[in-house]
C-alpha positions as CSV (number, residue, x, y, z in Angstrom):
1,M,-1.5,26.3,59.5
2,P,-2.8,23.3,61.4
3,A,-1.2,22.5,64.7
4,E,-0.2,19.0,63.4
5,C,2.3,20.6,61.0
6,T,4.5,22.0,63.7
7,A,7.9,20.4,64.2
8,P,11.2,21.0,66.0
9,M,13.6,23.6,64.4
10,W,16.1,21.0,63.2
11,I,13.4,18.6,61.8
12,V,11.3,19.0,58.7
13,N,10.4,22.6,57.8
14,P,6.9,23.3,58.8
15,K,6.4,25.2,55.6
16,D,6.9,21.9,53.7
17,C,3.5,20.9,55.1
18,L,1.9,23.1,52.5
19,G,0.4,21.0,49.8
20,R,0.2,17.9,51.9
21,S,-2.4,16.5,54.3
22,C,-1.6,16.8,58.0
23,L,-1.8,13.0,58.2
24,E,1.2,12.9,55.8
25,S,3.0,15.5,57.9
26,Q,2.3,13.6,61.0
27,S,3.7,10.4,59.5
28,I,7.0,12.2,58.7
29,K,7.3,13.4,62.3
30,T,6.7,9.8,63.5
31,S,9.4,8.5,61.2
32,V,12.0,10.9,62.7
33,K,11.7,8.9,66.0
34,D,13.2,5.9,64.3
35,V,16.4,7.8,63.3
36,S,19.0,8.6,65.9
37,F,21.2,11.7,65.9
38,V,24.3,9.5,65.5
39,H,22.8,7.8,62.5
40,L,22.0,11.2,60.9
41,L,25.5,12.5,61.7
42,I,27.2,9.4,60.2
43,V,25.2,9.6,57.0
44,L,25.8,13.4,56.6
45,C,29.5,13.1,57.2
46,A,29.8,10.3,54.6
47,G,27.7,12.4,52.2
48,I,29.8,15.6,52.6
49,T,33.1,13.7,52.3
50,A,31.9,12.0,49.1
51,I,30.5,15.2,47.6
52,S,33.8,17.1,48.4
53,A,35.7,14.5,46.5
54,S,33.7,15.2,43.3
55,A,35.7,18.2,42.1
56,I,39.0,16.3,42.5
57,L,37.7,13.3,40.5
58,I,36.4,15.6,37.8
59,R,39.7,17.6,37.6
60,V,41.9,14.5,37.1
61,T,39.6,13.0,34.4
62,K,40.9,13.7,30.9
63,A,37.5,13.3,29.1
64,P,35.5,16.4,28.0
65,S,33.4,18.0,30.6
66,L,30.0,17.2,29.1
67,S,31.1,13.5,28.6
68,I,32.0,13.4,32.3
69,A,28.6,14.7,33.3
70,F,26.8,12.3,30.9
71,W,28.6,9.2,32.1
72,R,28.4,10.2,35.8
73,V,24.6,10.4,35.5
74,T,24.3,7.4,33.2
75,I,26.1,5.0,35.5
76,S,24.2,6.3,38.5
77,A,20.9,5.8,36.6
78,L,21.9,2.3,35.5
79,V,22.7,1.3,39.1
80,L,19.3,2.5,40.2
81,L,17.4,1.1,37.3
82,P,16.3,-2.1,39.1
83,L,14.9,0.0,41.8
84,W,13.1,2.3,39.3
85,L,11.5,-0.8,37.7
86,S,10.2,-2.3,40.9
87,P,6.4,-2.5,41.1
88,A,6.2,-0.7,44.5
89,R,8.2,2.3,43.3
90,R,6.3,2.5,40.0
91,R,3.1,2.6,42.0
92,A,4.5,5.4,44.1
93,L,5.4,7.4,41.0
94,K,1.9,6.8,39.5
95,D,0.3,8.1,42.7
96,L,1.9,11.5,42.2
97,S,-0.4,14.3,41.1
98,L,0.1,15.9,37.7
99,T,1.6,18.9,39.4
100,Q,4.1,16.8,41.3
101,R,5.1,15.0,38.1
102,W,5.8,18.2,36.3
103,Q,7.8,19.4,39.4
104,L,9.8,16.1,39.4
105,L,10.6,16.5,35.7
106,A,11.6,20.2,36.1
107,S,13.8,19.2,39.1
108,G,15.5,16.5,36.9
109,I,16.1,19.0,34.1
110,C,17.6,21.5,36.6
111,L,19.9,18.7,37.9
112,G,21.1,18.0,34.4
113,V,21.9,21.7,33.8
114,H,23.6,21.9,37.2
115,F,26.0,19.1,36.3
116,W,26.6,20.4,32.8
117,A,27.5,23.9,34.0
118,W,29.4,23.0,37.1
119,I,31.6,20.2,35.7
120,T,32.5,22.4,32.8
121,S,33.4,25.3,35.2
122,L,36.2,23.1,36.7
123,A,38.0,23.2,33.3
124,Y,38.4,26.9,33.6
125,T,38.7,27.9,37.2
126,S,40.1,26.6,40.5
127,V,38.4,24.0,42.6
128,A,38.0,26.4,45.5
129,A,36.4,29.1,43.4
130,S,34.1,26.7,41.5
131,V,32.8,24.9,44.6
132,L,32.4,28.1,46.6
133,L,30.3,29.7,43.8
134,V,28.2,26.6,43.1
135,T,27.2,26.4,46.8
136,T,25.5,29.8,46.6
137,N,22.2,28.2,45.8
138,P,20.6,29.2,49.2
139,L,20.9,32.8,48.0
140,W,19.0,32.2,44.8
141,V,16.4,30.2,46.7
142,G,16.0,33.2,49.0
143,L,15.7,35.6,46.1
144,L,13.2,33.5,44.3
145,S,11.0,32.8,47.4
146,P,9.0,36.0,47.2
147,W,7.8,35.1,43.7
148,L,7.5,31.3,44.0
149,V,6.1,30.9,47.5
150,G,5.0,34.5,48.4
151,E,7.5,35.0,51.3
152,R,8.7,38.5,52.1
153,L,12.4,38.8,52.9
154,A,13.4,40.5,56.2
155,W,16.1,43.1,56.2
156,R,18.5,40.7,57.8
157,T,18.0,38.3,55.0
158,W,18.8,41.1,52.5
159,L,21.9,41.9,54.6
160,G,23.0,38.3,54.3
161,I,22.3,38.2,50.6
162,G,24.2,41.4,50.1
163,L,27.2,40.1,52.1
164,A,27.2,36.8,50.2
165,M,26.9,38.6,46.8
166,L,29.9,40.7,47.7
167,G,31.9,37.6,48.6
168,A,30.8,35.9,45.4
169,A,31.9,39.0,43.4
170,I,35.3,38.9,45.1
171,V,35.8,35.2,44.3
172,A,34.4,35.6,40.7
173,F,36.5,38.5,39.7
174,G,39.6,38.0,41.9
175,D,42.6,35.8,41.8
176,T,41.4,32.1,41.5
177,G,44.7,30.8,42.8
178,G,44.7,27.9,40.4
179,G,46.3,29.3,37.3
180,Q,43.4,28.2,35.1
181,S,42.8,29.3,31.5
182,A,39.5,31.3,31.8
183,P,38.5,32.0,35.4
184,L,35.7,34.4,34.6
185,L,34.0,31.9,32.3
186,G,34.5,29.1,34.9
187,N,33.1,31.3,37.7
188,A,30.1,32.3,35.6
189,L,29.4,28.6,34.8
190,A,29.7,27.7,38.5
191,L,27.1,30.4,39.3
192,L,24.8,29.0,36.6
193,G,25.3,25.6,38.3
194,A,24.2,27.2,41.6
195,F,21.1,28.7,40.0
196,A,20.2,25.4,38.4
197,A,20.7,23.7,41.8
198,S,18.2,26.1,43.3
199,G,15.6,25.0,40.8
200,F,16.5,21.4,41.6
201,L,15.7,22.1,45.3
202,L,12.7,24.2,44.8
203,F,10.9,22.0,42.3
204,G,11.8,18.8,44.2
205,R,10.9,20.0,47.7
206,N,7.2,19.1,47.5
207,V,7.8,15.8,45.7
208,R,10.5,14.5,48.0
209,V,8.1,13.9,50.9
210,A,5.9,11.7,48.7
211,L,8.7,9.3,47.5
212,D,11.4,7.3,49.1
213,V,15.0,8.5,48.4
214,W,15.7,5.9,45.7
215,S,12.5,6.6,43.7
216,Y,13.1,10.3,44.0
217,A,16.8,10.0,42.9
218,S,16.0,7.6,40.1
219,A,13.3,9.9,38.6
220,Q,15.5,13.0,38.8
221,L,18.4,11.2,37.2
222,M,16.3,10.2,34.3
223,G,15.4,13.8,33.7
224,A,19.0,14.9,34.1
225,W,20.1,12.1,31.7
226,C,17.7,13.4,29.0
227,V,19.2,16.9,29.3
228,L,22.8,15.6,29.1
229,A,22.1,13.2,26.2
230,I,20.6,16.0,24.2
231,G,23.6,18.2,25.0
232,M,26.0,15.4,23.9
233,L,24.2,15.1,20.6
234,A,23.9,18.9,20.1
235,T,27.6,19.5,20.7
236,S,29.0,16.3,19.1
237,S,30.7,15.3,22.4
238,P,32.2,11.8,22.4
239,F,30.3,9.0,24.0
240,V,33.2,6.6,24.0
241,G,37.0,6.5,23.2
242,F,38.2,7.3,26.7
243,Q,41.2,5.8,28.6
244,W,40.5,3.0,31.0
245,S,41.5,5.3,33.9
246,D,38.7,7.7,32.8
247,W,36.1,4.9,32.9
248,G,37.3,4.1,36.4
249,L,36.8,7.7,37.4
250,F,33.3,7.8,35.8
251,L,32.4,4.8,38.0
252,S,34.0,6.5,41.1
253,M,31.9,9.7,40.5
254,A,28.7,7.7,40.2
255,L,29.3,5.6,43.3
256,L,30.8,8.2,45.6
257,P,29.6,11.8,45.0
258,Q,26.4,10.8,43.2
259,L,25.0,7.7,44.9
260,V,26.6,8.1,48.3
261,G,26.9,11.9,48.5
262,H,23.7,13.3,46.9
263,N,21.5,10.4,48.1
264,S,22.7,10.9,51.6
265,I,21.6,14.5,51.4
266,S,18.3,13.6,49.8
267,W,17.7,11.0,52.5
268,S,18.5,13.5,55.3
269,L,15.9,16.0,53.9
270,R,13.2,13.6,55.1
271,Y,14.3,14.1,58.7
272,L,16.0,17.5,58.8
273,R,14.9,21.0,57.8
274,A,16.1,22.1,54.4
275,D,17.9,25.1,55.9
276,T,19.7,22.9,58.4
277,V,21.0,20.6,55.6
278,S,22.0,23.7,53.6
279,V,24.2,24.9,56.4
280,I,25.8,21.5,56.7
281,L,26.4,21.5,52.9
282,L,28.6,24.6,53.4
283,L,31.3,22.2,54.6
284,E,31.6,21.1,51.0
285,P,33.8,24.0,49.7
286,I,36.1,23.6,52.7
287,G,36.5,19.9,52.2
288,A,37.0,20.4,48.4
289,A,39.6,23.1,49.0
290,L,41.5,20.8,51.4
291,L,41.4,17.9,49.0
292,A,42.6,20.1,46.1
293,L,45.5,21.3,48.3
294,L,46.3,17.7,49.3
295,F,46.0,15.9,45.9
296,L,46.4,18.7,43.3
297,A,48.7,21.1,45.2
298,E,46.2,23.9,44.4
299,W,46.4,26.8,46.8
300,P,43.4,29.1,47.0
301,G,44.3,32.7,46.2
302,M,43.9,35.5,48.8
303,S,40.7,36.8,47.1
304,T,39.2,33.3,47.0
305,F,39.9,33.0,50.7
306,V,38.6,36.4,51.7
307,G,35.6,36.3,49.3
308,G,34.8,32.7,50.3
309,L,34.7,33.7,54.0
310,C,32.5,36.6,53.2
311,L,30.2,34.5,51.1
312,L,29.9,31.7,53.6
313,V,29.0,34.1,56.4
314,G,26.4,35.7,54.2
315,V,24.8,32.4,53.4
316,I,24.7,31.4,57.1
317,V,22.9,34.7,57.9
318,V,20.4,34.0,55.2
319,L,19.8,30.4,56.4
320,R,19.6,31.4,60.1
321,R,17.1,34.0,59.2
322,S,15.0,31.5,57.2
323,Q,14.5,29.5,60.4
């Protein structure tokens, strides 16, 4: 690997230099100097808080799960549409290679599946269990790395994966603590959402450095919108006919978790290593569980607490080893 691709541990992953010129990698390092640690901290705190509120907003919405996912993405895409249509951003998209375009499309499809599966899971299991399981995507990234990027996993990585899998099993098959109707189905859907999120991250990793955050988010939302629109038609889910309060919640989901939350994380990936951001994202289930306790009076069960602790420790081991 060329020397120009090296970077501090907390900044862009040197492995991300693969597939780009060293000049591009150097420009990324230079841009980091323009962003202070305080700026990064504020953006990430705002992003985590907004993302943690997502499950609460979904739970109190009375609309069907797929309709929630569709309108969340639709409103977000409409807000970003003027940016999508700007000449500069259209040129940036045209400058992508054919491989990058396919990766961007695949990333958007995975994002749509992620929202579909995870939002549906909240109708069947507790907020704590759902959010804990959907944040296991670093495990799937680690398991897929040997096949996708040719990386061999060290024994400590396997230890972390095993520990996290044990925790996930305890959460998935134990007491959800929320008194929901079908916790096993909900937990399985949350895991599917995590797997789809892994594809979203893996496919989008090499494209993100070539686009600004708004072009990147707009293109992915378009792909996700297509998946959800097809799902709405295939399942005859309602597009309209909701209460005014539901429309307000759709708008809140688009503005807070989607535009503020996810775009804050996408923006930070330009300056921080992906594994560093992934560790920070582990604050989401903690924040979501606290908000569920505060606003929904939903106490996590003992198995969710024990399994969640085991799961988070395992994920941290995997992420620390990946550095």
